[in-house]
C-alpha positions, 0 to 999 in steps of 0.5 A: 147431161152436169152436161149430162145431168144438165141435160137431164135436168134441162129435159125434166123441167122443160118436159113437165112443161111440154106435156102441159103445153102440148095439150093446150094447142095444135100450133105449127101449121105446115104451109110450105113444100119440102123443097123450098129453099132460102134463109133459115134460122136454127136453134142451138143449146147454150152448151158453150162447146156445142154452140161453138161447134154450131157457129162453126158449121153455120159459117162453113155452110154460109160461106158456100150458100149465099142465097141460103143463109143460116142463122144460128141462135140459142134456145130462147130463155125459159124455165127449160129449153123444151118449154121454150120449144112447146111455146114456140110451136103454140105460137107458130114461131118455131125455127127450122131446126132445133139440135139437142131435142130430148127423144121423150118429148118428140111424141108430144110435139108430133101430137101437137103438130109441130114436127115435120116427118123427116121420112117425107123428105128427099132420101129422108129415111135412107140418110137417117138409117145409112148414118145411124144404123138401126134407129127404128126405136126413134120413130114415131107412128112408124116415121122419123120426126127426129134424127138421132144426133148424139149420145152419151152412153151411161156407164159405172164411172169409179174413183180408182184411188178409193177403189184400191183403198178398198181392196178392189183392183182399180184396173179390173175390179171385176164387178160385172154381176150383182153379187160381185158389184154388191160385194165391192160396194160393201167393201168400199163402204167398209173402208170408210167411204160414205157411200159406194154409189150415189144416184139421185134419189129424188122424184123427178121423171127422168131420174130412172135414166140414171139408176133402174133403166140402164140396168134393165136395158142390160138385164133384158139385152135392150127391152124398152120400158114400154113395147107394143103399147104395154109395160114390159118391166113386171117380169123376172128381169125387172125384179132382178133389177128392183131387188138389186137396187132395193139391196143397195139402199137397204144396206145403205151403200147408197143414201136416200137423200140428195148429195148436197155437192158433187159426191164424186169430187168430194170423195163421199161416193166411189162411183156414179152413173155417168156418160162421156161428159164427165171425163172432163169434168173430173180430169184434174180431181178424180182418178177415174175408171169406167165399166159397163153396168152389170147384169145378174149373170155377168154377161158380156157387152151389155146394152145400156141407156143411150142418153141420146138427143136428136135433131128435129125439123118444124112444120112452121119452116118455110124453107124446108129443102134448105133445112133438110140439106143443112141437117144433112151437112151438119151431120156429115162424117166431117162435122160429126168429127168436129162435134166429137172433137169439141164436145166429147159426145158420140155422134150416132153413126155406126163404126164410130171407133173406126171412122174417128180412129185418130180421135180415139187414139189421142183420147183413149178415156173415150173409147170405152164410151165409143165402144159401149155407144154401139150398144145402147137403147133409149126411151121408147117413143110412147104417148104421154111419155113424161106421165108414164115415166113419172108414175114409174118413178113415183112407184119405185121411190116408194118401194125401192128407195124408201122401203114403203112396199115390196118391189113386187108391188111396185112393178105390178102397180107401176105397170098397171099405171103405165098401161093406162097412161100410154093407152089414153 
């Protein structure tokens, strides 16, 4: 998630382990009622700002609830966070709530029997939808096993100084179509910059979330990679996106090797796909601007990848009533505002800009992301999610990044594999 990449990397390693472990056990028997109250334990990510926010929220709750104390802990050390969570489900030692869950992991944990259906809690569905709007894509089997918590909408982040050097208007680059984007990218490389844009060309299953998928969501007005149990991307829209990226690599506007350093900070690339986490990362080193991902026709207000994180309740929780009340407390308008202040990440609630108008007035660099947060989509909630994304990535890498097969073959081969995986 850096923070966004960190999040993604965290999800990657962890989810591979999750996929393996989820098939080992159906740990986590649900042995308590939905209204039980008492002390609970929650897990938070080890992100410094998020941890500080969580401890502050817990302290405020504990002051008002002496008989329902909350203990906050960092997610236990493991090769990844989701690996630790999956192991805890298997062992029956999961906490009541875990914050910062990757939506792609949820279906596996539901299959494992580890998560509570939040729709069954008192006012559960009404609370989740009143806060987040249309978040039905986060349902598994028609129920909410996760509360969509925060997002980091993916946009094109660019170096204004390198754009100006290339003859592009740094305040209005007008690169909203594929043709205009490619022309701008060529101008950047012609000006002497090593690469115009540098997505990670590596094979991890989550990498499509930072190259193909944001563009595909924009091109299709939010069509998920898989809908109704079938791959959607073997289509005209999928072909346009694949051909765009294939052109980027063929013309060497992006390297097909992984950067050995932070390419934006080093000045070896002029653009990357990033969320609001990147703003503080480059505050003192790069004069940054932001624009939506392009589409073939340059449409207004395109949709992008949310890169969201959720909160889930675990079936081993003995005091689910307290856990549910604390979950609502921690995601209230006040505490969502505190999260925004502490981390710059976007709470997934409707009318974000108006709700926190003072924050955005004081932090104008975040306004574009807040506006974009109104138009996002996430990964589909599908069986065997990690395997499906990995199959997609493998075919994409061979065709688009390394040119070993046609984009048409990539789309048809990947769709056939994904269809088979989600049907298992």
